[in-house]
C-alpha positions in Angstrom: -10.6 2.8 -6.0 -11.8 6.4 -6.2 -11.1 8.2 -9.5 -8.6 10.5 -7.8 -6.7 7.6 -6.3 -6.8 5.7 -9.6 -5.3 8.8 -11.3 -2.6 9.2 -8.7 -1.7 5.4 -8.9 -1.3 5.6 -12.7 0.9 8.8 -12.3 3.1 6.9 -9.7 3.1 3.6 -11.4 6.4 4.0 -13.2 8.2 4.3 -9.7 6.0 2.0 -7.8 6.4 -1.0 -10.2 10.2 -1.2 -10.0 10.2 -0.6 -6.2 7.8 -3.5 -5.7 9.6 -5.7 -8.2 12.9 -5.2 -6.5 11.3 -6.4 -3.1 10.3 -9.7 -4.7 7.5 -12.1 -4.1 5.3 -11.5 -1.1 5.9 -14.0 1.6 3.6 -12.7 4.5 1.2 -10.1 5.2 0.5 -8.8 8.8 -2.2 -6.4 9.9 -0.7 -3.9 12.4 -3.7 -1.8 13.4 -5.5 1.2 12.6 -3.6 4.4 12.0 -4.4 7.8 13.3 -6.4 8.8 10.2 -8.5 5.6 10.4 -6.4 3.7 7.8 -5.7 0.0 8.1 -1.9 -0.5 8.4 -0.1 -3.6 7.1 3.4 -4.9 7.1 4.4 -7.0 4.0 7.3 -9.1 4.0 8.9 -9.8 0.6 11.6 -12.2 -0.5 14.1 -9.2 -0.6 12.7 -6.8 2.0 9.5 -5.2 3.4 7.0 -2.7 2.7 4.3 -1.0 4.9 0.9 -0.2 3.4 -2.0 2.1 4.6 -5.3 1.6 3.1 -8.5 3.4 3.8 -12.1 3.1 2.4 -14.5 6.0 1.9 -18.1 6.0 3.3 -19.1 3.8 0.3 -16.6 1.2 0.7 -14.3 2.4 -2.1 -10.5 2.5 -1.5 -9.8 6.2 -1.1 -6.3 6.1 0.3 -3.4 3.7 -0.4 0.2 4.5 0.5 3.1 2.2 0.3 6.6 2.8 1.7 9.7 0.8 2.4 9.5 -1.2 5.6 12.3 -2.0 8.1 
């Protein structure tokens, strides 16, 4: 992770952890394709719902973008 993404993740962790805990265990992950900004887009099915993830690497192969949101 880039230092900026690591800092943002630490800042958001108090909200991110309960959100993901409420969704429960991961049951399946599906690659949906590449987003408009070049990020990989995934749908993750959990025991109690779903989440969508967008993950991108920088030119050196380090994760520079990671977004998670509630899924359908």
